[in-house]
N, C-alpha and C positions, 0 to 999 in steps of 0.2 A: 504493499499500500504505500503509495507516493504522497508527499506533502504538497507538489506540484501539479496543479491541474493540467496544464499543458502536457506534462509527460502522460497522465492517465488518458487524456484525449487522444494523443499520438498512438496509444497502445490500442484503444478502443476502434480506431479508424485503421488499423493495420491491414485488414482484410476488406477491400471494398464491395466483395460480393456478399458480407455479412453485415447484420445490423448491431452496431456498438452500444454498449451500456456503460456508464460511467457513476459509479457510486461515491457520492459525497458523505462522508462520515462527520457528523457533527459530536463532539465530545464536551461535554460540560463539566468543568471541575466541580462545581457548586453541587451538582445533582449526583455525582459519582464519587463515592468514598472508596474508590479503588480506580487501578489503571490496568487493565488487561490487555498490555501492549508491551513491547520492546523496540527502541530505536535501534536501527541498523543503518550501515554505511557499506555500500557495494563497491566493485572495482572501479566504477565510473564516478565515486565519490558523490553519489547522489542518496541523499537522506531518505530512509523509508522505514515504514513501522510494520510490526508483525503482530498481529491480534490472535490472542490464544483462540483455540479451536471451540470452546464453549460459550464465547463471547456472543451476546444476543443484541440485536438492534431492531429498532421499530422504523418502519418506513413511514415518513412523514410527509413525503410528496414525490410525484413522478413527473418529470417534464420531457417533452420531445423537443430537442435542439434543431434536428434536421430530419430529412426522410432517412438517414442512416445513423442517427446518433440520438441516445435518450439518456436523460440524467436521474438518477433515483437519489433522494435526499433520505440518508439514514442517521438515526439519532442513537447513541449509546445507552442501553437500559441498564440500570442497576437493580439486580434480582432481588435484592432485599427490600427496596421501596416500591417497586412497580406492582399495584394490586393485581393488575390483569395478569401478568406474568406468574405471580404466586398463585392464581387460581389454576392457571394450566399447569403449572409444576404439581400442584396439589392432586390435580386430577391424573395427571401421570403416574405419580406415585401410588394413587390408590388402584390404578389399573394394572401395575406391574408390580404389586406388593409381594414381598417375598423373593424376588429377583434383584440380582446385581451384575454388573458388567455386561457381558454379551449375552447372557440370559435375559438380562431386563430388556436388551434391545430387540431380542427375537420375540418377547412377549409384546413388546410395543407394536412391531410389525403385525403381529397376530391380531391385535385388537385393532389395528389400522386397515387390516384386511389385505396386507401384503403377505399371503400365506407362503408363496413359494420363497421369498426372501427368509422369512422366519424358519422355514424349513431347512433351508441351505445352511443357515447358521447353527441351527441345532444339530444336524448331521454332523457337522465339522466339530462341534463340541462334544458330542457323544464320543466319536472317533477318537477324540484326545482326552477323554476323561480317564482318569485312574479307575480301574475295575473296583479298587476298594473303598472308592469314595461312594457309598450308596447313597447318600443323601442327594449329590449332586446328579447321579443317574435317574434316581426316581423322580426328580423334578424335572429332568429334560426328556425322560420318557413320557412323563405327564402332559408336558407341552406339545410333544410329537402326537401323543393321542388326540390332543384338542384339535391341532393342525389338520390331521387326517380325518376326523370327523367333520370339520367343517368344509374339507374338499370332498366329501361324500364317499370318502374311502374308507369305509366301516370295518373292514376285516384287518386292514392294517392298523385302524386305531386300536382295535380290540388287542392286536398284539402287543402294542406299545403299553397299553393300561396294564396287561397282564405282567408284562416284564417289569413294570414299575411295582405291582404287588407282589410279585415274587421276591423282591428286595427288601420288604418292608419287614422290620423285625422292631423289639421293643427299644433297642438301643439307637434306633434311628428316628430322628425328629422331623416327622413330615405332617402335612396337613392331609390326612388319610380320608377325613369327610369329604372333602372338595373331589378327591379322584373318584370315591364312590359316587358322588353326585354326578360327576360328568359321564361316567359308565351309564349311569340311569339315563341322563340325556341321550346318550348314543343309542340305548335301545329303545327309548321313546320315538326317534326318528326313524327307527327299523319297524316301528308299530309292534314291538314285543313288550306290551305294556306291562305283563306281569314281572318279566325279567327287570323292567325298569324300577317297578314298585320295590322290588326287592334290594335293589342297590340303593335308592332313595333313603328306604328303611334304614339300611347299614349307616348311610350318611347321618340321618336323623339321631340314631342312638349316640354316636360319637359327638355331634354337635350339641346336643341337649347338655352334655356333661360340660362343654366349653361356654354354653349360655351366651353364644354370639347373635344378638338378634338379626342382624341383616342376613347372616347365614341360614339362621333358622328360617326366615321369612322366604327366602330363595327355594330352599329345599320343601318348605311345606306348599308354597305355590306350584312346584313342579308335582309334586305328589297329587296335589288337587286337581290340575288339569288331567293328569294322567287317569286318576280315579273315574273324572267326569267322562273321559272317552271309552272307559270299561261299563259305563251306565251304571257305576256304583256311587250313587249321589249321596248315601250317607255319609260315607267316608270322605267324599269329596267336599261336602259341607262342613265336616268335623276340621279338615286341614284349613279351610278358609277362615273359619271362626278362630283357630289358633292364631292365623295372621292377623286377624282383627285385635285379637288379645294382646298380642306382642307390640301392635303397633299402637295401641292406646296407652301404653306405659311410656311411649317416646315423649320427650320434653324439647321444644313445644310440640305439640300434636299437630300433625300435617294434614287437614282437614281434606285437602284434595285427593291424597292417597286413601284417604278413609272412603271417598266416593267411590273409588275403584274396586276398594274390597267388598263395599255393600253391594256393588254391581255383580261381581262374580258370586256373591253368596246368593242373590236374590235369582240369580240364572238357574242356580241349583233347586232352589225351592219351586221356581215356575215348573221346571222338569218333573218335578214330585207332586205337582199340583197342589202344593201346599200355599194356596192364595192367602190365608191369614198371615203367615209369616212374610209373604212378599209384600204385602200392604204396609206390615211394620217397617220393613226395610226401605220401602219407596218414601214412606213418611220421614223417616231419617233423613235420607239423602235430601228429600225436599227442605227439611228444615237447615242443613248446612248449606245448600245453595241459597236460601233466602237471607240467612245469617251472616255469611261469610263471601258470598260469591253472587250478589244481587244482580251483577251486569251480565252474568252468563244467563240472559233471559230466554235463549233457545233450549238449553239444558233443563231450565225449570219447566218450560212448557212441555218438554219431552217427558219427564217424570209425571207432570200433571196428567198427561194423556194416559200414560201407563197405568196410573191410579185408576182411573176411570174405565180402562179396559178390563183389568183385573175384577173391579166391582162388578162388570156384566159378565165375568166368566164365573166368578164366585157363586 
């Protein structure tokens, strides 16, 4: 990175067949309590700066200079002070929880939908992993199972999941509940619902001990949907009731999520023709909408219409 604009423009115009882009970086010392760059001097005695690889910039403006040249204005961001970047970093950490280094990158690729990239990294990592490092192998086999499931390669996914399970012992610290849940999801996609329930139950038994509300809700939701597809409405209703019970303990209470949970439960009672319970749930939804989301007039109207229809069927 040169401090001289004419040098940058000259480089950008080097090939007349290409459109050049010049990046102008503004660094404000008052906003940054760090300097992620070093000053260099090359053989031509031209002063340049080298930024560290994890430096983050915000695009403040883009200008077209002429038909073959654009200028992009960048501002250096202090990761500790920028709220938008904090939220992005927090989201990435949540989505790649439990992973470090290249494992974290592969998991991030998986979350972003770049399955081939994620698989390429994991294949390399698995090949280089010490066979005695069971924790690392389990984690990587698990991720490969997720990738293969997402790519609809179910037999290969099961192979990797079973490789992970074979390595698990009391001395190895892994989130076994998550692996069981993901195997359940695989069987669900194969429409093997009873096998899916078996693995969801294994995941649930372990997760109840840890009392992680977020993971419990995920498992109960998966079980509820699977029981519903099996027309086992009693067990499906129980799962959604457990979700509601866990959700109502959260502070502050997210009423919008409550609406979705009530909707799942009332769908079960409609299938069971239990109209009295359906009416009670619709009335709860209507109260939440009127009290907290009065601007959602279309949703309010839909619930009111649903109530009228249930009265006609009851």
